[in-house]
Every structure is written in C-alpha cells, then in structure tokens.
C-alpha positions as CSV (number, residue, x, y, z in Angstrom):
1,X,11.3,40.8,-25.4
2,X,11.6,37.3,-22.9
3,X,13.0,34.4,-24.5
4,X,11.2,31.2,-24.3
5,X,14.1,30.0,-21.6
6,X,13.3,33.0,-19.6
7,X,9.4,32.4,-19.4
8,X,9.9,29.4,-18.3
9,X,12.3,29.9,-15.4
10,X,10.1,32.4,-14.9
11,X,6.9,30.5,-14.7
12,X,9.0,27.8,-12.1
13,X,9.7,30.3,-9.9
14,X,6.5,31.1,-9.3
15,X,5.9,27.4,-7.6
16,X,7.7,29.3,-5.0
17,X,4.5,31.1,-3.9
18,X,1.6,29.0,-4.8
19,X,-0.1,25.6,-5.4
20,X,-2.6,25.1,-7.7
21,X,-5.2,22.4,-7.1
22,X,-7.2,21.3,-9.5
23,X,-11.5,21.9,-8.8
24,X,-12.1,18.1,-9.0
25,X,-10.0,17.3,-6.5
26,X,-11.6,19.4,-3.6
27,X,-15.0,17.2,-4.8
28,X,-13.8,13.8,-4.3
29,X,-10.7,13.6,-1.3
30,X,-12.1,14.1,2.4
31,X,-10.3,16.0,4.5
32,X,-7.2,14.1,5.1
33,X,-7.0,13.0,1.4
34,X,-7.0,16.6,0.7
35,X,-4.3,17.9,3.3
36,X,-2.0,15.4,2.1
37,X,-2.2,15.7,-1.5
38,X,-2.1,19.7,-1.4
39,X,0.8,18.8,0.9
40,X,2.8,16.8,-1.5
41,X,1.8,19.0,-4.2
42,X,3.2,22.0,-2.7
43,X,6.4,20.1,-1.5
44,X,6.9,17.9,-5.5
45,X,8.9,20.9,-7.5
46,X,8.2,21.7,-11.2
47,X,8.7,18.5,-12.3
48,X,6.0,16.5,-9.6
49,X,9.4,14.9,-7.3
50,X,9.2,14.8,-3.8
51,X,11.9,12.8,-2.5
52,X,11.2,13.6,1.5
53,X,10.8,9.6,3.4
54,X,7.4,8.7,4.6
55,X,8.7,9.2,8.4
56,X,9.5,13.1,7.6
57,X,6.0,13.3,5.4
58,X,4.2,12.4,8.9
59,X,5.8,14.5,11.1
60,X,5.3,17.4,8.9
61,X,1.4,16.6,8.6
62,X,1.0,15.5,12.4
63,X,-0.2,12.1,11.3
64,X,0.9,8.8,12.3
65,X,3.1,6.7,9.6
66,X,0.3,3.6,9.4
67,X,-2.5,6.8,8.7
68,X,-0.3,8.4,6.0
69,X,0.4,4.9,4.7
70,X,-3.6,4.4,4.4
71,X,-4.0,8.0,3.0
72,X,-1.3,7.5,0.4
73,X,-3.0,4.0,-0.4
74,X,-6.3,5.8,-0.9
75,X,-4.9,8.4,-3.2
76,X,-3.2,5.9,-5.5
77,X,-6.6,4.3,-5.7
78,X,-8.1,7.3,-6.9
79,X,-5.5,7.3,-9.9
80,X,-2.9,9.7,-8.5
81,X,0.6,9.1,-9.2
82,X,3.1,8.6,-6.2
83,X,6.0,6.5,-7.3
C-alpha cells in the first residue's frame, strides 16, 4: 500500500508527460493566446511557477517581445493569473 506522500510524488512525476488544459480555455482563446497559455502551463511545474524571462519565452515561442507582452496582457484580462 502506498502512502499519501508516495501517491503525491507519483502524481507530480506525471507532469513530465502531460499537460491538462481545461475545455473552456479552448473556447475562449485565439490561437496565439492558446499557444502561449499551453506553453506556460507545460513549463509551470506542479505549483504553477514559471521563472523564465519574457525574452526567453518569446524566443521559445518564436514571437516578438511586443507580441508576447500583448498576449500576456490579454490572458490577464481573461482572469488568468500571470504574476
């Protein structure tokens, strides 16, 4: 029998293999917003923390810094916490 701690650790290890996206997100975001949201969600870790710089994120997403900032502002206006 596994302990609660072991189950928690096992569940956290699954983060390396999948990213869960709520269905409503697919209905409200445009393709650019969705791409940034999914990328942030995939690198945010188990506690929702992402420490990459905007420059790094823009380069990984192949977006200009201005476009990335615009998208992050739009995501924030939808109520997504990006701080």
